[in-house]
Each structure stands twice: as structure tokens, then as C-alpha cells.
N, C-alpha and C positions, 0 to 999 in steps of 0.2 A: 504493500500500500504506500503510495507516495506520501512524503512527509507533510505536504500541504493539506492533503485530504484527511490525514490522521488528525492534524491540529484542528481542522474545520469540524470534524466529527466530535472531537473532545469539547470544543466550544459550544456546539449545538446541544450536546448532552448536558453540559453545565447549565446552559440557559433553560433547558427543559426542567431540570431538577430544581433550579432556583425558582423558576416561574411556577412550577407545580407546588413547591413548598409554600411560596407566598400565597398562592390561591387557596391552599388548604388552611393556612393560618388566618387569612382574612375572611374567607367565605365558607370553606368546607368544614370547619370545626364548630360543631354545636354541642360538644360534650362538656360536662362539668369539669372544672379543674380538679387535679388529683388531691390537692390540699384544702378541700372545701370545708369551711366552718359551718356547722349545722345551724339551721334556722329552727329554733325551738318554740313551739306553740302547742299548748295542751288544748285539744279540741273540747275536752270535758270542761275545762275552765271557761271556754267560750260559751258552751251550752249553759253552764251555770249562770254566767253573766246575762245571757238572754232571758233568764227567768227573774232577773233582779227587779225590773219595773212591773208594777201591777197593771192589769188591763188586758183587753183583748188583743190577740196577735193578728197578723195580716191574713185577710181572706184570699188575697190574690197578689201577684206581682205581674205588672204589665210592662210591655216593651214596645218602644217605637224604634224602627230602623230609620234613622235620619239620613244616612248616606250609604252608598254602596260603591265599592271600588275593587280593584284587583291588584295584587302584588305577587311577585315571584315567590313560590313556596320557600325558597332558600332564605328569603329575608326573615321569615319567622322561625325557621329551624335550620341552623347551619348544616350544610351537607345535603339538604333536600334539593329537588330539581328546580329548574327554571320555569316550569309551567305555572300559569297564573292561578292563584288561590283567591276565590271570592271572599271578600272581607266586608264588614259593615261598621258603621258608627252608630252606637246605640244610646238610648236613654231608658231608664227603668223607673217605674212608679210602684212603690210599696203601698198597698191599699189596706189601711187599718180601719177599725170600726168607725171612727169619726175624723180621721186624719189621713194625709198622704205624705210620703217621703219620696222625693225625686233623687235618684242616684245617677250621676253623670248627665251632662247637659249638652253633649255634642258640640257642633259649631255651626254658625251661619255661613252662607256661601262666601262672604267677603273675608273670612278667616282661613279659608282652605288654601294651603300652599303645599307644593311638592307632590301632590297626588291628583289624578284625574278622577274626581268623585262626582257621582250623580246624587245631588241633594234632593230630598223629598221635601218640598216647601210646606206641604200640608202637615206632614209629620212633625216638622220643626215648629210649626205654629201651634200644634197640639201640645208639644213639649213646653213651649214658651208659656202657654196658658196654665199648664200644670205647675210650672214653677211659681207663677203668680198666686196660685191657690194652695200651694204646698205648706204644710206645717214645718217641714225641715227639708233642706237641700244639701246633699253631700256629693263629693266627687271622689273617685278612686285615686285620682292623682291630677297634677296640675299641668297637663299638656293641653294644647288648644282643642283637640278633638274630644276632650272630656269636660273641660271647664269653659269652653268657648261661649256657651249660652249665657254664662254669667258675665264674663269680662266684656262681651259685646252687646249686652242687654240694653234695649233702648229706654228702659225705666228701672235702673238697678236699685233705686231706693225702695221699691216695692218688695224686693227680695231680701232686704237686709235682715228682717226679723227671723226669717227662715234659714238663712245661711249658716252652715256648720263647716266652713273651711277651717283647716287647721293652721297653726302658726307656721309649720314647715311649708305648707302649700302656698300661703301668702308670701312668705319670705323669698321663695325660689322662683316666683313668677317672672321677675326680670331676666332670669337666666334663659327663659324660653321666649323672650321678646314679648311678654305679656304684662299687664298691670290691671289692678282693680280699677273700675271707674272712679272718677273723683267723687261721685255721690256716695261711695263707700269708703272714703278716706278715714273715717273714724270707726270703721268696722273692727270689732274686738274678736280675734280668731279663737277657735276652740283649742284648748290644751288638754292633752291626756297622756298618760304614761304608756301602758301596753295595750289596753283595751278600754272601751267605754260603752255602756248600754245607752242606746240612742232612743229606743222606744221598746215596748213589750215585744220580745223576740228579735230585736235588731241590735247588732253589736258592731262597732268599728274596731278594727285591729290594726295596729301599726305594722307596716311591712315596707320600710324604706329600701331603696335599691334602684328600681326603675327610675324613680325620682325621689328626692328627699321626703316628699309628702305622700308617697304611695301608701295606701291602706286597703285592707280587706273589708268587705261588708258582708257579714253573716246575717242570714234571715231564717228564722224558724216560723213557718206559717201556723195558723190555727189548727190545720189538719195534721200537723206534725212534720210536714215535708220541709227539708232543709236545703238552702241554697247558699253558695259562697261566691260572691263576686270578687274576682281577683284583679280587675283592671288589666293593665298591660304587663304584669309579671309574665304572662303568656298571652300572645295574640291569638293562638289557636288551641283547639283541644289536643292536637298532637304534642304541643309543649308539655301538657299535663300528663299525657299517656307515656311519653318517653323520658321526661325530665331533661330533654335537650332544649337549648335556648338559641337566641339569635346569634348569628356569626359576629366576629369581632368588628368587621367593617360597619355593621349596623349598630351593634351594642356599644362598643367603645368609642368609635370615631364619628358616628352620626348622632346617636342618642346620648352619648356621654353618661351612660348609666353605670352604677356600681355592679360590674359583671359578676363578681363573686357573690354579692348579696342576692342578686336575682337567681343565680344558679342554686344557691342554698334554699331559696324559697321554692324553686321548681322541684328540687329533690323532695322537699317536705310535701308538696302538693301531689307529686307522683305517689308517694307512700300513702298519703291520705286517700287518694282516689282508689288505690288497691284495697285499703283497709275498710273504707266506708263507701262502697259503690252506690248506695242510695243517696248520698249527699251530692247534689248537683253543683259541680264546680263550673262557673261561668267565665270563660276566657274573654279577653278584651274585645276581639274583633271578628270572631269566627261566625260567619253567616250560617253555615251548615249546622254548627253546634247549637246556635240560638234557635234556628228553625226546629231542630229536634226537640229542644226543651219546650217549645210551644206545642209541638205535636204530642208530647208526653203529658201536658197539663201543668208542668212546673212553672211555665210562664204563660201569659195571655197576651195575644197580639193586639196592639193599639191601646192608647190611653182613653179609657172610657169612664173612669171614676173620678169625679171632681166634687169637692166639698166647698 
């Protein structure tokens, strides 16, 4: 073999190896780190907290699909393929005997950046009215597609009494190019340690990592059915089933999340899913998973209950 050909082949092999390694490190690796610190949360303690406040529990949990879009599957789970995965932006309404709680507030069309989303204006309008009528409003975390209905609200003062944003959520809004409206400049955020009972059967649980203010929302319905809203700890049900997370390119370099913390939470969620198969774990953006929960009766499509 001529010397020049041998050198050329060696260079090509090195480029392939280097390029392949870089691709795997940035995009192909959705596996948890080997030195993962455990995320410790006692589900029985959460269940006990859900019984702390007297009164009737939720008769239903309703969902509005505010927007639909598609992302490559590999963006949600490192190493998955490049085929499009249908995703959604959701808002939920917990229907109590005389009150409602809105969980996540989606975003209006003028806050959509970086994705080609199909916004359902009628669904957004129903969610906006539900916020105005709600007793409490919480968000799983402070990204625009979950808190946008609050920060872009055309009459934010009407929401102030119901808002239950946490200190961490409010403090980190500028990191994501967001801010509370000036009408909420004197808003006093919610502070809690590990978990707090929000209403009969409803518990907020701290789960920082995806953002500093990320939290879980646990709901036990009056009929005993349990749901756990995890926000964007996992975008899809596959994150929960496998314990795998977003690739470094998305996790570390685009979202700037605490990758180790998110993987620790995913490991806990995977174990929880296996140990408690009747507990409905609701991922942040999985259209198919949400549709299945509607079909099973765990969720009800559309905001129909207003007080």
C-alpha cells in the first residue's frame, strides 16, 4: 500500500472515530451517569401529606392541549432515532368540590420560539378563563411553555390571589428571558421545604434539576386514583419507562439543566413506575401518553368545570 494512501486511511479512521465519539457524547448518550446521587422521596410520606387538609378531594382532572408540535425522538431520549415524536403543550385543571386548581399555563402564540407549534386558540382561551376562576394556580416549572399564560397574561392582577409560584420559580425567570408582569411586582412567592399540601389530596414536591423551581404535583382523587405530574423531568413516557434522559446537547448546552439531578429523578420515577403501576405518572409533553390517560379515565379532555 502506498504511503500516501496509508496516511489518508489513518486520517479518515481518526476522523470517523473522533466524529463518532463526539456524536455519541453529544447526542447518542441518554444513560444515567455511573456516579449518580439518589433522589430520595418517600411516596408514603407524600400520600400522608395528601391527607393533611380536610375536605373533599378532586372529582376529576381535566386537560387542555394548547399546542401540538413534533421533535426528533432523540431530543427526548439520547440515542433514540431521528423520527418525529408528536408532542403537546398542556394545561390541567384539578376539579375539587367547590374549587379548581390550574396546573401549568402553556403559552400564547407570541411567546412561542424555537418550535413550529400549532396553537389551539380556543383551548388557550378556555385555559385563560380557568385561570381567572381558579382558587390556586401552580406550574411544574418556570419555562415559557408552562408559565407563559401567567407572564403574558393581559390582566395579571386578577390572578394574583390564586398564584402559588415558588421563590425559586420567580427568582430564575430572568435566566429564561422571562419576568413577572409589573402588576405582580409585589407578589409574595410560596416557600416550602420538601413538600406542601396545597388542597385535600394535592401535594407539591420539590424536584429541582430541570430548572431550579421544578416541582412534582401529586393528586389523589376522591375515587382513590393517583396521578403524579412531573413537568419536564421527562418529556415522554419513554423517559419514565427506561430512566434515560435527554442527550447532553439538549440537556447541558441548550436547556442548561442540572443533568445529574434530572437523571436521579428519572431513576426514582422508573423505580416508582415499576413498583406502583396504578399510579399515573404524567410526563411533560407526550401527546400519546396524555391521550391514553384520557382514554383510561385518569384525565378528562377539555376544561368544563368552572366555579
